[in-house]
C-alpha positions in Angstrom: 0.2 -21.1 3.1 -2.8 -23.4 3.8 -3.2 -22.4 7.4 -5.4 -19.7 8.9 -2.5 -17.8 10.4 -0.7 -18.0 7.1 -3.7 -16.6 5.3 -4.1 -13.8 7.9 -0.4 -12.7 7.6 -0.7 -12.5 3.8 -4.1 -10.7 4.0 -2.8 -8.1 6.4 0.4 -7.6 4.4 -1.5 -7.3 1.1 -4.1 -4.9 2.4 -1.6 -2.6 4.0 1.0 -2.5 1.3 -1.7 -2.7 -1.4 -3.2 0.4 0.0 0.0 2.3 -0.5 0.4 1.0 -4.1 -3.3 1.7 -4.8 -2.8 5.3 -3.7 0.3 5.7 -5.7 -1.3 4.5 -9.0 -4.7 6.1 -8.5 -3.3 9.6 -8.2 -1.9 9.4 -11.8 -5.5 9.1 -13.1 -6.6 12.0 -11.0 -3.8 14.5 -11.7 -5.5 16.2 -14.6 -8.7 16.6 -12.7 -6.9 17.8 -9.6 -4.9 20.3 -11.7 -8.1 21.8 -13.0 -9.9 21.9 -9.7 -7.1 23.3 -7.7 -5.6 25.4 -10.5 -2.2 23.6 -10.2 0.8 23.9 -12.5 2.7 20.9 -13.9 5.4 21.4 -11.2 2.7 21.2 -8.5 1.2 18.1 -10.0 4.7 16.5 -10.0 5.0 17.4 -6.3 1.6 16.0 -5.6 2.9 12.7 -7.0 6.5 13.0 -5.7 5.9 14.5 -2.3 4.5 11.2 -1.2 7.5 9.4 -2.7 10.0 11.7 -1.2 9.0 11.0 2.4 8.2 7.4 1.7 11.6 6.6 0.1 13.7 8.6 2.6 12.0 7.3 5.7 11.2 3.7 4.7 14.7 2.7 5.9 13.9 4.1 9.4 10.5 2.3 9.2 12.2 -1.0 8.6 14.6 -0.4 11.5 11.8 0.6 13.8 9.9 -2.6 13.0 13.0 -4.8 13.6 13.4 -3.3 17.0 9.9 -2.4 18.3 8.0 -5.2 16.6 7.1 -5.4 12.9 3.3 -5.9 13.5 3.2 -2.9 16.0 5.0 -0.5 13.6 2.9 -1.8 10.7 -0.3 -1.0 12.6 0.9 2.5 13.6 1.8 3.2 10.0 -1.6 2.0 8.7 -3.4 4.4 11.1 -1.1 7.3 10.3 -1.6 6.6 6.5 -5.4 6.7 7.0 -5.4 10.0 8.9 -3.1 11.6 6.3 -5.5 10.3 3.6 -8.3 12.2 5.2 -6.3 15.4 5.1 -5.6 14.7 1.4 -9.3 14.3 0.7 -10.2 17.6 2.4 -7.3 19.7 1.0 -8.5 23.1 -0.3 -5.4 24.0 -2.2 -2.6 22.4 -4.1 -0.1 23.4 -1.5 -2.1 21.8 1.3 -2.5 18.6 -0.8 1.3 18.5 -1.3 1.9 18.7 2.5 -0.8 16.0 3.1 0.9 13.8 0.6 4.2 14.2 2.4 2.5 13.1 5.6 1.0 10.1 3.8 4.5 9.1 2.8 5.5 9.0 6.4 2.7 6.5 7.2 3.7 4.4 4.1 7.3 4.3 5.3 6.2 2.8 8.6 3.8 0.1 7.2 5.5 -0.9 3.9 8.7 -2.7 5.1 6.7 -4.4 7.9 4.3 -6.0 5.4 7.0 -8.0 3.7 9.1 -8.5 6.9 6.0 -10.1 8.6 5.9 -12.7 5.8 9.6 -13.3 6.0 9.4 -13.9 9.7 6.3 -16.0 9.7 6.9 -18.5 6.9 9.3 -21.3 6.6 12.1 -20.8 4.0 10.6 -23.3 1.6 7.2 -21.5 1.7 8.5 -18.0 1.3 8.8 -17.9 -2.4 5.2 -18.9 -2.8 4.1 -16.5 0.0 6.1 -13.6 -1.5 4.6 -14.4 -4.9 1.1 -14.2 -3.5 2.0 -10.9 -1.8 3.6 -9.5 -4.9 0.7 -10.5 -7.1 -2.1 -9.3 -5.0 -0.3 -6.1 -4.0 0.5 -5.3 -7.6 -3.2 -5.9 -8.4 -4.0 -3.2 -5.9 -1.6 -0.9 -7.8 -2.9 -1.9 -11.2 -6.6 -1.6 -10.2 -5.9 1.9 -8.9 -6.5 3.7 -12.2 -9.9 1.8 -12.6 -11.0 2.7 -9.1 -9.8 6.3 -9.5 -11.7 6.6 -12.8 -15.0 5.5 -11.3 -14.6 7.8 -8.3 -13.5 10.8 -10.3 -16.2 10.5 -13.0 -19.0 9.7 -10.6 -18.1 11.3 -7.3 -15.0 13.4 -6.7 -11.2 13.1 -6.9 -11.2 13.5 -3.1 -12.6 10.0 -2.7 -9.5 8.4 -4.1 -7.9 9.3 -0.7 -10.9 8.9 1.5 -11.4 5.3 0.3 -8.2 4.4 2.3 -10.0 4.7 5.6 -12.2 1.5 5.4 -9.2 -0.4 4.0 -7.0 0.7 6.8 -9.7 -0.3 9.4 -9.8 -3.9 7.9 -6.0 -4.1 7.8 -5.7 -3.1 11.5 -8.4 -5.6 12.6 -6.7 -8.5 10.8 -3.2 -7.6 11.9 -4.1 -7.0 15.6 -6.1 -10.3 15.8 -4.2 -12.8 13.8 -0.7 -11.7 12.9 2.2 -12.9 15.2 4.7 -10.4 16.4 8.3 -10.7 15.2 11.4 -8.5 15.7 15.2 -8.7 15.5 16.4 -9.5 19.0 19.9 -8.3 18.2 18.8 -4.8 17.3 19.8 -2.3 20.0 21.0 1.3 20.4 19.6 4.6 19.3 17.5 5.2 16.3 19.3 6.8 13.3 17.3 10.1 13.3 20.1 12.1 11.7 20.3 9.5 8.9 16.6 9.9 8.2 17.0 13.7 8.1 19.9 13.5 5.7 18.1 11.0 3.4 15.0 13.3 3.3 17.1 16.3 2.5 19.0 14.5 -0.2 16.0 13.1 -2.0 13.8 16.3 -1.5 16.6 18.6 -2.7 17.5 16.5 -5.8 13.8 16.1 -6.7 13.4 19.9 -6.5 16.3 20.4 -8.7 15.0 18.0 -11.3 11.5 19.6 -11.3 12.9 23.2 -11.3 15.7 22.4 -13.7 17.6 25.5 -14.9 16.7 28.0 -12.1 19.2 29.3 -9.7 17.2 27.9 -6.7 17.3 24.5 -8.4 21.1 24.5 -8.6 21.4 25.5 -4.9 19.0 22.7 -4.0 20.9 20.2 -6.1 24.2 21.1 -4.4 22.6 20.7 -1.0 21.1 17.4 -2.1 24.5 16.0 -3.2 26.2 17.1 0.0 23.4 15.5 2.1 23.7 12.3 0.1 27.4 12.1 0.7 27.0 12.9 4.4 24.3 10.2 4.7 26.5 7.5 3.2 29.4 8.6 5.4 27.2 8.5 8.5 25.7 5.1 7.8 29.2 3.6 7.3 30.3 5.0 10.7 27.3 4.2 13.0 27.2 0.9 14.8 23.4 0.6 14.4 22.6 2.5 11.1 19.2 2.5 9.5 20.9 1.4 6.3 23.6 -1.1 7.1 26.1 -0.5 4.3 27.5 -4.0 4.9 24.5 -5.5 3.2 25.8 -4.0 -0.1 28.9 -6.1 0.3 26.8 -8.9 -1.1 27.0 -8.7 -4.9 23.5 -10.1 -5.4 21.9 -7.7 -3.0 23.6 -4.7 -4.6 22.8 -5.8 -8.1 19.2 -6.5 -7.3 18.8 -3.0 -6.0 20.5 -1.5 -9.0 18.1 -3.4 -11.2 15.2 -2.2 -9.0 16.2 1.4 -9.4 16.2 1.1 -13.2 13.0 -0.9 -13.6 10.9 1.0 -11.1 12.0 4.3 -12.6 10.5 3.2 -15.9 7.4 1.7 -14.2 6.6 5.0 -12.5 7.2 7.1 -15.6 5.2 4.8 -17.9 2.2 5.0 -15.5 2.5 8.8 -15.2 2.8 9.5 -19.0 0.4 6.9 -20.4 -2.6 7.9 -18.3 -2.1 11.6 -19.0 -1.5 10.9 -22.7 -4.8 9.0 -22.9 -6.7 11.8 -21.2 -5.0 14.9 -22.6 -4.3 13.7 -26.1 -6.6 10.7 -26.7 -9.7 12.3 -25.2 -10.3 9.5 -22.6 -12.2 10.4 -19.5 -10.8 9.2 -16.1 -12.7 5.9 -16.1 -11.7 5.0 -19.6 -8.0 5.8 -18.9 -8.2 3.6 -15.8 -9.8 0.7 -17.6 -7.1 0.9 -20.3 -4.5 -0.6 -17.9 -6.8 -3.4 -16.7 -4.7 -6.1 -18.6 -1.8 -5.4 -16.2 -4.1 -6.2 -13.3 -5.2 -9.5 -14.9 -1.6 -10.5 -15.7 -0.5 -9.9 -12.1 -3.5 -11.6 -10.6 -3.1 -14.8 -12.6 0.7 -15.0 -13.0 2.6 -13.2 -10.3 2.5 -16.1 -7.8 3.6 -18.5 -10.6 6.5 -16.1 -11.3 7.6 -16.5 -7.7 7.4 -20.3 -8.0 9.4 -20.2 -11.2 12.1 -18.1 -9.6 12.4 -20.5 -6.7 12.7 -23.5 -9.1 15.0 -22.2 -11.9 16.8 -19.3 -10.0 16.3 -15.5 -10.4 18.6 -14.8 -13.4 16.2 -15.7 -16.2 12.9 -14.2 -14.9 14.7 -11.1 -13.7 16.3 -10.7 -17.2 13.4 -11.6 -19.4 10.8 -9.8 -17.4 12.2 -6.3 -17.9 13.0 -7.0 -21.6 9.3 -8.0 -22.1 8.3 -4.8 -20.3 10.5 -2.8 -22.6 8.8 -4.4 -25.6 5.4 -3.5 -24.1 6.5 0.1 -23.6 7.6 0.4 -27.2 4.2 -0.9 -28.3 2.4 1.9 -26.6 4.5 4.6 -28.1 1.9 5.0 -30.9 -0.8 6.3 -28.6 -2.0 9.6 -30.0 -5.1 11.7 -30.8 -6.5 8.9 -33.0 -5.9 6.2 -30.5 -7.5 2.8 -31.1 -7.5 0.9 -27.8 -7.3 -2.6 -29.2 -4.5 -1.7 -31.6 -2.5 1.0 -29.8 -3.0 0.2 -26.1 -4.1 -3.3 -25.3 -1.2 -5.2 -26.9 1.4 -3.0 -25.2 -0.1 -3.0 -21.7 -0.7 -6.8 -21.9 2.9 -7.5 -22.8 4.0 -5.0 -20.2 1.9 -6.9 -17.6 3.3 -10.3 -18.6 6.9 -9.0 -18.0 6.0 -7.4 -14.7 4.3 -10.6 -13.4 7.4 -12.6 -14.4 9.9 -10.2 -12.7 8.3 -8.9 -9.4 8.3 -12.0 -7.1 11.7 -13.3 -8.1 13.2 -9.8 -7.6 11.7 -9.5 -4.1 12.6 -13.0 -3.0 16.2 -12.5 -4.2 16.7 -9.3 -2.3 15.4 -10.9 0.9 17.4 -14.2 0.4 20.6 -12.2 -0.1 20.2 -10.6 3.4 20.3 -12.3 6.8 16.9 -13.3 8.2 17.4 -11.1 11.2 17.7 -8.0 8.9 14.6 -8.8 6.8 12.9 -5.6 7.8 15.8 -3.3 6.8 16.5 -5.3 3.6 12.8 -4.9 2.6 13.0 -1.2 3.5 16.1 -0.6 1.4 14.6 -2.3 -1.6 11.3 -0.4 -1.2 13.2 2.8 -0.8 15.2 2.2 -4.0 12.0 1.3 -5.9 10.2 4.5 -4.7 13.4 6.6 -5.3 13.6 5.3 -8.9 10.0 6.2 -9.6 10.4 9.6 -7.8 13.5 10.6 -9.8 12.0 9.5 -13.2 8.7 11.4 -12.7 10.7 14.5 -11.5 13.2 14.4 -14.4 11.5 13.1 -17.5 8.8 15.8 -17.9 11.5 18.5 -18.0 13.8 16.3 -20.1 11.2 16.0 -22.8 10.3 19.7 -22.8 7.2 19.8 -20.6 6.5 22.6 -18.1 3.7 24.9 -16.8 0.3 23.8 -17.9 1.6 21.6 -20.7 -0.1 18.6 -19.0 -3.4 20.0 -20.3 -2.0 21.0 -23.8 -2.6 18.1 -26.3 -0.1 19.4 -28.8 2.8 19.9 -26.3 2.1 16.6 -24.5 1.8 14.5 -27.6 5.1 15.8 -28.9 6.9 14.8 -25.7 5.2 11.4 -25.1 7.1 9.2 -27.6 10.5 10.4 -26.3 9.4 9.7 -22.7 8.3 6.1 -23.7 11.6 5.5 -25.5 13.5 6.6 -22.4 11.5 4.2 -20.3 12.1 1.3 -22.7 15.9 2.0 -22.5 15.8 1.9 -18.7 14.0 -1.4 -18.7 16.4 -2.9 -21.2 19.3 -1.8 -18.9 17.6 -3.4 -16.0 17.4 -6.7 -17.9 21.1 -6.4 -18.8 22.1 -5.8 -15.2 20.2 -9.0 -14.2 21.8 -11.2 -16.8 25.3 -10.0 -15.9 25.0 -10.1 -12.1 22.2 -12.4 -10.9 23.1 -16.0 -9.7 21.6 -19.0 -11.5 20.2 -20.3 -8.2 18.3 -18.4 -5.4 20.8 -17.3 -2.7 20.6 -18.5 0.8 
C-alpha cells in the first residue's frame, strides 16, 4: 500500500471503476432534465438508466473472462477507451432513442473495465494487504458514485446535461496513462479455450427481455418478452454447466459463502439503485429542488464513504465478515425509513440529512467486507471472473429494481414530472427498499462465516 506501484494500481482501478459508478449515479440527477429536453416518457427514462445496466450486467462476466485470459490491464484499458467513446455519443445524442443506444454501448465498455479494476488489485497485492487495498478501492470508488449527483447538479444547472457524459473523456485519458505506465500485467495462465460468446448472448437476452417485461408490465409484448427472458436464462445456466471454459463457472457457487455473498449483493444493490432513483426524483419533482440542490442532498453519503470505507475493510479483516455484512444493511434500512418523510414541505436537516447520513454509515460498513469476502471465497486464479460475477449481480439487482418498482408503485407515462402522482408512490417505494435491505442483513447473519474465508 505504501509503494509507488501499489498507489498506481489503486489509482488506476479507482479512476476506471469510479468513472462507471460516477456515470451511473449522475444520470439519476439528470433524468428529469433529460426527459424535458428530449420529450421522453417514464419508460424511456427507465431505459436510459437501465440500458447501461443491461449490457454491463450481462457482459461483465465475459469481460472478467477476457481479462483473465488476455491480460487484466490490457482489457481494462480497452474498456476505458470504449467507455469514453460511448460517453461522447451519449453527450451528442439528439433523441431519447439514440441516447438509449449510446447507453447500451457505454455498458459494454463498463463490462470490460469494471472486473479488471478489482482483479488488478487482487493480483498485485499480497493476501494480508488485500483487505486494506480493497477497502481503499471501495471507499474511493463509492465516493465517485456518491459525488455523481453533486457533479451532475453543477453541470446541469450551469452548463448542460450533456456534460455529465462528456466529462468522462478526461477521466478516461488519466486512467489509461496511469494504467499503461505503472500497472503490472496479470492473467490466469490456466485459462484456455474459446470465449463463451453464446453465453454472453443468452445473458444479454435474458436480462434485456426480463427488464422489458418489468417496465412494460401488463402488455402482450411484455409477456412474450418475459417468456423469452426466462427461456434464455434457463438456457444460459444449462450452457454454463456444460462448457469446459464457461464465462460463469457454476462450480464457484458450490462454495456456500460465495453463493450467499452474491445473494446478499442482489438484495442490497437492488435497494441501493432504487433509493438513488426515487430520492433524487422526489426531491426535484415534489420537493422543488433544482439539480444542484438534489445532488448536494446526498453529500453525507460521500463523506461517510471517504472517511470510513477503508476502516470497514480493516474491520472485516479483523473480526470477520458476518457482523459488518449484517449490521451494514440493517443500518441502511433504518436510513431508508428515515427519508420516507420527504415531501413537498421538505426540510433538509430534518427529513433528508439524518436518513442519508445513517444510510452512508451502513454502506461504508458493508461494502469492503462484502467485496473482500466474495474474492476470498474464490480461487486467486479466478479473481477476474469472481469479481465479474459479483459486479454482474450488483448491477442486475439495481437494474431489476429500477425496472420493477416504478410500475409496482403505480407510476407510468410522464408521472416522473407529476408531483401528486410521484409523491403518492414514493413512500411505498422506500418501504420496499428498506425490506430488501433488511433481508440482505438477515441473509448475511444466517450464512456468512465468522472469519474471512481463504
